[in-house]
C-alpha positions in Angstrom: 131.4 150.5 151.9 127.9 151.9 151.6 129.1 154.8 149.5 130.1 152.3 146.7 126.5 151.3 146.2 125.4 154.8 145.1 128.8 156.3 144.5 127.8 159.2 142.2 125.4 160.5 144.9 127.9 160.1 147.7 130.3 162.3 145.8 128.0 164.9 144.2 125.6 165.3 147.1 128.2 165.2 149.9 131.9 165.4 149.5 131.9 167.5 146.3 128.6 169.2 146.8 130.2 172.7 146.4 131.0 171.8 142.8 127.5 170.8 141.9 124.0 172.2 141.4 120.6 170.6 141.8 118.2 169.5 144.5 118.0 167.1 147.4 117.1 164.3 144.9 119.1 164.9 141.8 122.4 166.8 141.2 124.9 167.4 138.5 128.4 168.8 138.4 128.4 172.5 137.6 128.8 173.6 133.9 132.3 173.2 132.7 132.8 170.1 134.9 132.1 166.5 133.6 128.4 166.1 132.6 127.6 163.6 135.3 124.2 163.1 137.1 123.6 161.6 140.5 120.3 160.5 142.1 119.4 160.0 145.7 117.3 157.1 144.5 118.4 155.8 141.0 115.1 153.9 140.6 113.3 157.2 140.9 115.7 159.7 139.2 113.5 162.9 139.6 115.0 164.2 136.4 112.2 166.8 136.1 113.8 168.6 139.0 117.0 169.1 137.0 115.4 171.2 134.3 116.3 174.6 135.9 119.9 173.5 136.1 120.6 172.5 132.4 120.1 173.6 128.9 117.9 171.9 126.3 120.0 169.4 124.3 122.6 169.0 127.1 123.9 165.4 127.4 124.7 163.7 130.7 126.1 160.4 131.9 123.9 158.7 134.5 124.7 155.5 136.4 122.4 152.8 137.9 119.1 154.2 136.4 117.3 151.7 134.1 113.7 152.8 134.1 111.8 154.7 131.4 112.9 158.2 130.6 110.4 160.9 131.9 108.8 163.4 129.7 111.3 165.9 128.4 114.3 163.5 128.4 115.5 160.8 126.1 118.0 158.0 126.4 120.7 158.2 123.7 123.0 155.3 124.8 122.8 152.4 127.2 125.8 150.3 128.3 127.5 148.6 131.2 130.6 149.7 133.2 132.8 148.2 135.9 133.3 150.0 139.2 136.8 148.8 140.2 138.3 149.4 143.6 142.0 149.2 144.6 142.8 145.9 146.3 146.5 145.7 145.7 149.2 146.5 148.2 151.6 149.4 148.1 152.4 150.0 144.4 155.9 150.4 143.0 155.4 153.0 140.3 157.5 152.5 137.1 159.5 155.6 136.1 157.7 158.0 133.8 158.6 161.6 132.9 155.5 163.5 133.9 154.5 166.9 135.2 151.6 168.2 137.2 149.0 169.8 134.9 147.6 173.3 135.6 145.6 176.1 134.0 148.3 176.5 131.3 147.5 173.0 130.0 143.7 173.1 129.9 143.4 173.5 126.1 145.7 170.5 125.5 143.9 168.5 128.1 140.5 169.1 126.5 142.0 168.4 123.0 143.4 165.0 124.2 140.2 164.0 126.0 138.1 165.0 122.9 140.4 162.8 120.7 140.7 159.8 122.9 137.3 159.8 124.7 138.3 158.5 128.1 134.9 159.4 129.6 133.1 162.6 130.6 135.5 165.5 130.7 135.2 169.3 131.0 137.5 172.3 130.9 137.2 172.8 134.7 138.3 169.2 135.5 141.4 170.6 137.3 139.1 171.7 140.1 138.3 168.1 140.9 141.9 167.0 141.8 145.4 166.4 140.7 146.3 165.7 137.1 149.6 164.4 135.7 150.7 164.5 132.0 153.4 163.4 129.7 154.7 165.8 127.0 156.7 165.2 123.9 158.0 168.1 121.9 155.6 170.4 123.8 152.5 168.2 123.0 150.5 166.5 125.8 150.5 162.8 124.8 149.2 161.1 128.0 147.4 162.0 131.2 145.6 160.7 134.2 143.8 162.6 137.0 141.1 162.6 139.6 137.4 163.1 139.3 134.9 161.9 141.9 135.5 161.9 145.7 133.3 160.3 148.3 134.9 160.5 151.7 138.1 158.6 151.5 137.2 157.0 148.1 139.0 158.8 145.3 138.5 158.2 141.6 141.3 157.8 139.0 140.0 159.2 135.8 140.7 160.8 132.4 143.2 158.0 131.7 144.2 158.4 128.1 147.1 158.4 125.6 147.4 160.0 122.2 147.2 157.3 119.4 150.7 158.2 118.2 152.1 157.4 121.6 150.2 154.2 122.6 151.8 150.9 123.4 154.6 152.4 125.6 152.8 152.1 129.0 152.5 155.8 129.6 149.0 155.7 130.9 149.7 152.7 133.0 152.6 154.4 134.7 150.5 157.6 135.3 147.8 155.5 137.0 150.5 153.9 139.2 151.6 157.4 140.2 148.1 158.5 140.9 147.3 155.4 143.0 150.5 155.8 145.0 149.6 159.5 145.8 146.1 158.6 146.9 147.3 155.8 149.1 149.8 158.1 150.7 146.8 160.4 151.6 145.0 157.5 153.2 142.5 157.3 150.4 141.1 154.2 148.6 141.5 154.5 144.8 138.7 153.5 142.4 137.9 153.9 138.7 135.2 153.2 136.2 135.8 151.4 132.9 133.3 150.3 130.2 132.6 146.6 130.5 133.1 146.2 126.8 136.7 147.4 127.0 138.1 144.0 128.0 141.7 145.1 127.4 141.4 148.0 129.9 139.6 145.8 132.5 142.4 143.3 132.3 145.1 146.0 132.6 143.5 147.5 135.7 143.2 144.1 137.3 146.9 143.5 136.7 147.6 146.8 138.4 145.7 145.9 141.5 142.0 146.9 141.0 139.1 144.5 141.4 135.5 144.8 140.2 133.2 145.8 143.0 130.1 145.7 140.9 128.9 146.1 137.3 126.7 149.2 136.8 124.2 150.3 134.2 125.3 153.6 132.5 123.3 155.8 130.2 123.8 158.9 128.1 120.6 161.0 128.5 119.6 164.4 127.0 117.1 167.0 127.8 114.8 167.4 124.8 
């Protein structure tokens, strides 16, 4: 699929354009959504065009761009991540007590994401898709949801579990539920995971995801 070769742009400049700001060469999700950047041409990121749409000191995640930072920007972190696409058959989700998350749960969602750092997350993430969560004694202890969408490609994201509740397969079961829902819609699930997180890469392969390609990823800031 051609969209997989510049997935961030296919999502932010097309399918989810209404949730973004920017120009015809560089876009970002609107404030309050995950701080992600997308470039029409990652080799020529045109970051100078983004200045009117961000604040000084704002940090963003950018994929596939490896050139020098232009004036007014600095690279704060460089790493590699796996773009994994569903290649399994019809999943058989394991039972899990979960509920759909909504506006009442935003504070707990942000708190859990801040604690566990599953990737870029914002208080408006619910606008990007469906989220499921597991609660124990009123506290959100695990969640998974949706972030990018490019045509029929649908991302599973914000996969995380509170440290006190890890080791019980809650996140795994939530991912299975999300995948089953997306397949029922006729969508192709995909996800991103840091290449250094060998345990997560192995888990997602067992679930039915396969690496499509390994991408460069950076955290950049406007100085």
